[in-house]
Each structure stands twice: as structure tokens, then as C-alpha cells.
C-alpha positions, 0 to 999 in steps of 0.5 A: 519511475525516474521521470516522475521524481525521486521522493516516495512515501510507502505506507504500512512499511512493516520491517522495510523490505521494499523501502530498503530496496527503494532507497538502494535505488536512489529514491528518497524514502519516507515510510510509516507503519502503525506498529512501533516495533516494526518501525524500529526494525526498519530504522535499525536496518536502514542505519546498518545499511547506511541508508537515509529513510525517514521511518515513522509511527503513524496510522493510516486511518488518520491524517498522514504526518506529511504536508500536502503535495510532498511526494512524487510517488506513493506506494501501497503494497497491500496496506489499505487491505488491513484497514478495519472499516470501509471509511478507514480504507477510503481515508487512506486512499484520500490521504495518498492523494493529498500527499502526492504532488500534481501528476504524482503516481500511486503504485498499489498492489492488492490481494484479490478474493481469488488468491489461493494462499492459505487463509480462513474466510469467516462466515457471515456478513463480511465475506471480504474479510480474510484471516491469514495464518498469523491471525492478521485480518485483511479485507480483499476487494475486487478490481472493480471495488479497488478502482471505485476507491481510487476514482472517488479519491481523484486518481486515474488509472495509468496501468493495471495488471493481474499478477499470478504466481506460485508461492511455496510456503514450508509445510504447505502445498504450493498456492497460486497467488492472485495480486492486482497491480495498479499504477494511478496518477493524481488528477488535478482537482477541478475548481467549481465555477 
């Protein structure tokens, strides 16, 4: 999205696979994750590759450590799914809105409830909760539920698409992945009359 600028914030960056790729393409990358060890790995990988990435430790359920309207683009690649509460997920989406410049874009990818990747689905009230093989909890939402989060925060959909692909995992049968890609634009807030 070169026409939208070159500053990007990536939330829930993990060890930085996506962030390193973005920096190699000339984007000015800022990123954070709540796990200090993975942020340290990203920082080392960036130094080794001689890439300038501002990687920090921070949580998504709190105010992001950046000023208002700091970024042209934000990326949320399955990160809000890791939030334990609905209010935490809403806060993360509101913060993505806050740190975007006017007309900025959010690129979001989320795993859908129909995804076939191996996981346990706990019984009981929380049908959207899944537990991955590494025992990480996540919450899967339908496209309609995702759109509700984004619209409530002030985003408008520019593009959305269902992505399906086979994924091969050693020692397991192939599984069809179901991901939902959304590109959203920050709508300007309308002042009350």
C-alpha cells in the first residue's frame, strides 16, 4: 500500500516474521508483543539483518505506547483473537483506530470458526474459544462479529476476502485453513453538533 504511506504498526508481533518482511520492503516498522522473550528475538533478528524496527513490550489490552495518529498502516495478523475478554478485543481495535492517521488502513487477518487446523474446542458456554496444540487460547469470530468490532471502533471496510488453503503439519493430516482478510479504513470522527 505505498500510496498510503510507509509507517506501520504491527501488534502481537511475536518473533517478527511479518515485521522483518515489511522492513525489507522499505516500510518504517514499529511492533509490539506482550511476551518479552519474543520481542528480544525480533530485536536480535532485526539487528542481524541490519533493519531498523522499533520493537517493544506492551499489552494489547492497555493503551498502546504510541501517540494518536502516528501510523499510516496497522497490521493485526490474528492478534486480537488472543485477547481473553470481549472488552479487551474491543479496546485493541479502538487503539488500532486511535494510532492510525486519518484515512489510514488496518490490515487484519483472523482465523474463522470453520478453520480445520488441529485444535481442541472446549465444551460449555464459550463456544468461540479454541485451544491450539501449543495450548494457547484464542477466540474465533465470524466475519459478521469481526465487522461489528471494526465498525463500532470507526472503521469502514475497503476490502474483505475469505482465504482458504491447505496446511501441511508434520505428523498430522493436511487441514484446510479458513482465514478472513479485512482491509479497513479509518473513518473520520464526526463532531457532534
